[in-house]
C-alpha positions as CSV (number, residue, x, y, z in Angstrom):
1,X,30.4,-4.9,238.0
2,X,32.2,-1.6,238.1
3,X,30.9,1.7,239.5
4,X,28.8,3.7,237.1
5,X,29.2,7.4,236.2
6,X,32.0,9.6,235.0
7,X,35.6,8.9,236.0
8,X,38.7,10.9,235.1
9,X,41.7,8.6,235.0
10,X,45.4,9.7,235.0
11,X,47.7,7.9,232.7
12,X,51.3,7.1,233.5
13,X,52.3,9.9,231.0
14,X,50.5,12.4,233.3
15,X,47.6,13.1,230.9
16,X,44.0,12.8,231.9
17,X,41.3,10.9,230.1
18,X,37.5,11.2,230.5
19,X,35.7,7.9,230.9
20,X,32.1,6.9,231.6
21,X,30.3,3.7,232.6
22,X,26.5,3.2,232.3
23,X,24.1,0.3,232.9
24,X,24.2,-2.8,235.0
25,X,24.7,-6.4,234.3
26,X,27.3,-9.2,234.3
27,X,28.4,-8.5,230.7
28,X,31.1,-5.8,230.3
29,X,31.5,-3.9,227.0
30,X,34.2,-1.3,226.4
31,X,33.7,0.9,223.3
32,X,36.4,2.6,221.2
33,X,35.3,5.6,219.2
34,X,36.1,6.4,215.6
35,X,37.8,9.4,214.0
36,X,40.7,9.4,214.6
37,X,40.0,12.3,216.8
38,X,36.2,11.6,217.2
39,X,34.3,11.4,220.4
40,X,32.4,8.9,222.7
41,X,29.0,10.3,221.8
42,X,27.7,7.6,219.6
43,X,28.0,5.3,222.6
44,X,26.0,7.4,225.0
45,X,22.8,5.4,224.6
46,X,24.4,2.0,224.3
47,X,23.6,0.9,227.9
48,X,20.0,2.0,227.5
49,X,19.7,0.2,224.1
50,X,21.3,-3.0,225.6
51,X,19.5,-2.8,229.0
52,X,17.4,-6.0,228.3
53,X,20.7,-7.9,227.6
54,X,22.1,-6.8,231.0
55,X,25.2,-5.1,229.6
56,X,27.4,-2.6,231.4
57,X,28.9,-0.2,228.9
58,X,32.1,1.8,229.3
59,X,33.5,4.3,226.9
60,X,36.0,7.2,226.9
61,X,37.5,9.9,224.8
62,X,41.0,9.0,223.5
63,X,44.0,11.3,224.2
64,X,43.5,14.6,222.4
65,X,39.8,14.0,221.8
66,X,36.8,16.1,223.1
67,X,36.6,15.8,227.0
68,X,40.1,14.2,227.4
69,X,43.3,16.1,227.8
70,X,45.4,16.9,224.7
71,X,49.1,17.3,224.3
72,X,50.5,20.2,222.4
73,X,50.6,18.8,218.9
74,X,52.9,21.5,217.6
75,X,55.6,19.8,219.7
76,X,57.4,17.2,217.5
77,X,58.2,15.1,220.6
78,X,54.5,14.7,221.4
79,X,53.6,13.8,217.8
80,X,56.2,11.2,217.7
81,X,55.3,9.7,221.1
82,X,51.5,9.7,220.8
83,X,50.4,9.8,217.2
84,X,50.8,6.2,216.4
85,X,48.8,3.0,216.7
86,X,51.0,1.4,219.4
87,X,50.3,4.3,221.8
88,X,46.6,4.2,221.3
89,X,46.5,0.4,221.8
90,X,48.4,0.6,225.0
91,X,46.0,3.4,226.0
92,X,43.1,0.9,225.7
93,X,45.0,-1.4,228.1
94,X,45.6,1.5,230.6
95,X,41.8,2.4,230.5
96,X,41.0,-1.3,231.1
97,X,43.2,-1.4,234.1
98,X,41.9,1.9,235.5
99,X,38.3,0.8,235.2
100,X,38.9,-2.7,236.6
101,X,37.7,-4.6,233.5
102,X,38.6,-8.2,232.7
103,X,37.1,-10.8,230.5
104,X,35.2,-8.1,228.7
105,X,33.9,-7.5,225.2
106,X,35.7,-4.8,223.2
107,X,33.9,-2.9,220.5
108,X,35.8,-0.8,218.0
109,X,33.9,1.6,215.7
110,X,35.7,2.6,212.5
111,X,39.2,3.8,213.6
112,X,38.4,2.2,217.0
113,X,38.2,-1.1,215.0
114,X,41.8,-0.8,214.1
115,X,42.7,-0.4,217.7
116,X,40.5,-3.3,218.7
117,X,42.2,-5.7,216.3
118,X,45.6,-4.7,217.4
119,X,44.5,-4.9,221.1
120,X,43.1,-8.4,220.5
121,X,46.5,-9.5,219.3
122,X,48.5,-8.0,222.1
123,X,46.2,-8.3,225.1
124,X,44.0,-11.2,224.2
125,X,44.1,-12.7,227.7
126,X,41.7,-10.0,228.9
127,X,39.1,-10.4,226.2
128,X,35.9,-12.4,226.1
129,X,35.0,-11.3,222.6
130,X,35.6,-8.7,219.9
131,X,33.2,-6.5,217.9
132,X,34.4,-4.8,214.8
133,X,31.8,-2.2,213.8
134,X,32.3,-0.7,210.3
135,X,36.0,-1.6,210.1
136,X,38.0,-4.0,208.0
137,X,41.6,-5.4,208.4
138,X,43.4,-3.1,206.0
139,X,43.1,0.3,204.5
140,X,44.3,-0.3,200.9
141,X,41.0,-2.1,200.3
142,X,39.1,0.7,201.9
143,X,40.8,3.3,199.7
144,X,40.0,1.4,196.6
145,X,36.4,1.0,197.7
146,X,35.7,4.7,198.5
147,X,37.1,5.7,195.2
148,X,34.8,3.2,193.5
149,X,31.8,4.6,195.5
150,X,32.6,8.1,194.3
151,X,32.9,6.9,190.7
152,X,29.6,5.1,190.9
153,X,27.7,8.1,192.5
154,X,29.0,11.0,190.5
155,X,29.7,11.8,186.8
156,X,33.1,11.5,185.4
157,X,33.3,15.2,185.2
158,X,32.5,15.6,188.9
159,X,35.1,13.1,189.9
160,X,37.8,14.8,187.8
161,X,36.8,18.1,189.5
162,X,37.2,16.5,193.0
163,X,40.5,14.9,192.2
164,X,41.7,18.3,191.0
165,X,40.6,20.0,194.2
166,X,42.5,17.3,196.2
167,X,45.6,17.8,194.2
168,X,45.4,21.6,194.9
169,X,44.3,20.9,198.5
170,X,41.5,23.4,198.0
171,X,39.1,21.5,200.2
172,X,37.0,24.5,201.2
173,X,35.6,25.1,197.8
174,X,31.8,25.2,198.1
175,X,31.2,22.8,195.2
176,X,33.6,20.3,196.6
177,X,32.1,20.5,200.1
178,X,28.6,19.9,198.6
179,X,29.8,16.8,196.8
180,X,31.5,15.4,200.0
181,X,28.3,16.0,201.9
182,X,26.4,14.0,199.3
183,X,28.8,11.2,199.6
184,X,28.5,11.3,203.4
185,X,24.8,11.2,203.3
186,X,24.8,8.0,201.3
187,X,27.7,6.2,202.9
188,X,28.5,7.7,206.3
189,X,25.4,8.7,208.2
190,X,22.0,8.3,206.6
191,X,19.9,9.2,209.6
192,X,18.1,12.6,209.5
193,X,19.8,13.8,212.6
194,X,22.9,11.6,212.9
195,X,25.0,13.6,215.3
196,X,24.4,15.4,218.6
197,X,24.1,19.1,218.0
198,X,27.0,21.3,219.0
199,X,27.7,25.0,218.5
200,X,31.3,24.2,217.5
201,X,33.0,21.2,216.0
202,X,34.1,18.5,218.4
203,X,36.5,16.7,216.0
204,X,40.1,16.8,217.0
205,X,41.2,17.9,213.6
206,X,44.9,17.7,214.2
207,X,44.6,14.0,215.0
208,X,42.2,13.4,212.2
209,X,44.2,15.0,209.5
210,X,47.5,13.4,210.7
211,X,46.0,9.9,210.5
212,X,43.3,10.2,207.9
213,X,43.5,13.4,205.8
214,X,41.0,16.1,205.0
215,X,37.8,13.9,204.9
216,X,36.6,10.3,204.9
217,X,37.0,10.0,201.1
218,X,40.6,11.2,200.9
219,X,42.8,8.8,202.7
220,X,46.3,10.3,202.6
221,X,47.3,10.3,206.2
222,X,49.6,8.1,208.3
223,X,47.1,5.2,208.4
224,X,46.8,4.8,204.6
225,X,49.2,1.7,204.5
226,X,47.9,0.0,207.7
227,X,47.4,-3.7,206.9
228,X,46.5,-6.4,209.5
229,X,45.6,-9.1,207.0
230,X,48.6,-11.4,207.7
231,X,47.8,-11.3,211.5
232,X,44.0,-11.6,211.5
233,X,43.9,-15.3,211.8
234,X,45.7,-15.1,215.1
235,X,42.7,-13.6,216.8
236,X,40.8,-16.6,218.3
237,X,38.3,-15.0,220.6
238,X,34.6,-14.9,219.4
239,X,34.4,-12.0,216.9
240,X,31.4,-10.2,215.5
241,X,31.8,-8.2,212.3
242,X,29.0,-5.7,211.5
243,X,28.8,-3.5,208.5
244,X,26.2,-1.1,207.0
245,X,24.5,-2.0,203.8
246,X,25.8,1.3,202.3
247,X,29.0,1.5,204.4
248,X,32.3,3.0,203.3
249,X,33.8,-0.4,204.2
250,X,33.7,-3.0,201.4
251,X,31.4,-6.0,202.1
252,X,33.8,-8.3,200.2
253,X,36.5,-7.6,202.8
254,X,34.1,-8.3,205.7
255,X,33.1,-11.6,204.1
256,X,36.8,-12.6,203.6
257,X,37.5,-11.7,207.3
258,X,34.7,-13.9,208.5
259,X,36.2,-16.9,206.7
260,X,39.8,-16.0,207.9
261,X,39.0,-15.5,211.6
262,X,38.8,-18.8,213.5
263,X,35.6,-17.9,215.4
264,X,33.6,-15.2,213.6
265,X,30.1,-14.2,212.6
266,X,29.0,-11.2,210.5
267,X,25.9,-9.1,209.9
268,X,24.9,-6.5,207.4
269,X,22.7,-3.7,208.9
270,X,20.0,-2.9,206.4
271,X,19.8,0.6,205.1
272,X,22.7,1.8,207.2
273,X,25.9,3.6,206.3
274,X,29.1,3.8,208.3
275,X,27.2,5.0,211.4
276,X,25.0,1.8,211.8
277,X,24.0,2.5,215.3
278,X,22.5,5.8,214.2
279,X,21.1,4.8,210.9
280,X,19.2,1.6,212.0
281,X,19.5,1.3,215.7
282,X,16.7,-1.3,216.1
283,X,18.6,-3.8,213.9
284,X,22.1,-2.8,215.1
285,X,21.4,-3.3,218.8
286,X,19.3,-6.5,218.4
287,X,22.1,-8.3,216.7
288,X,24.8,-6.8,218.9
289,X,22.8,-7.9,222.0
290,X,22.4,-11.4,220.6
291,X,26.1,-11.7,220.1
292,X,27.0,-10.4,223.6
293,X,24.6,-12.9,225.2
294,X,25.3,-16.0,223.1
295,X,28.1,-17.3,225.3
């Protein structure tokens, strides 16, 4: 069991990351936040929620995010060095080493699930199990799905308007913002108060826009072609796939992944969107706890 509390770690590149560990118990869980450019905050109550399962939970803000140090993204050298999946996967390993974790469970939420899959392939010797929370093994299927969700929810006229805004990159238009908020309410976070309240935005927008785009429903960034399908079957640690009933991630892809992975189980969180732990915490943590204690 590692020491609880906040710890600032220094990477080999000289940058500093904010990390925190909470809870006690023989089961170690390391959580990777979404975004890209999101924060650790959805994990702040994980140790409390998993207390009866005796889980010690660690989490951190990735390079450039919230409490952690950020390079100067106007510097092309920094963008080339750090704005790529390989860097962030190796960062997970650096955090693991700094915290003294081994034979631990790795949970990736959304973008964190991309890193978790890549980490499981490269550093599998350190893993006891893998949890993919609202993430599939490729983004082309996700892009198709979010466009289908939009077509199902809105009139043809509204969709044409949104596509025109996206061509013009006029994302701040009030009508467009209202429609994006409606999509988000149905498929991202359905809870009444899904996020901690801040006076300013905590999203690292430079990172988010580089990898994703302007919003969750316009995938035009560097991640748009990421595809792990051909490698997925090589992950042989116990894997738990959890997806919200109204998630932005397609259930059909989760079902396919469950069959492809050698040792996988899946669960659909009722009534939840992409932020399952916020939308239906009782169901989410019960099934997560059951997975963590099954072996």
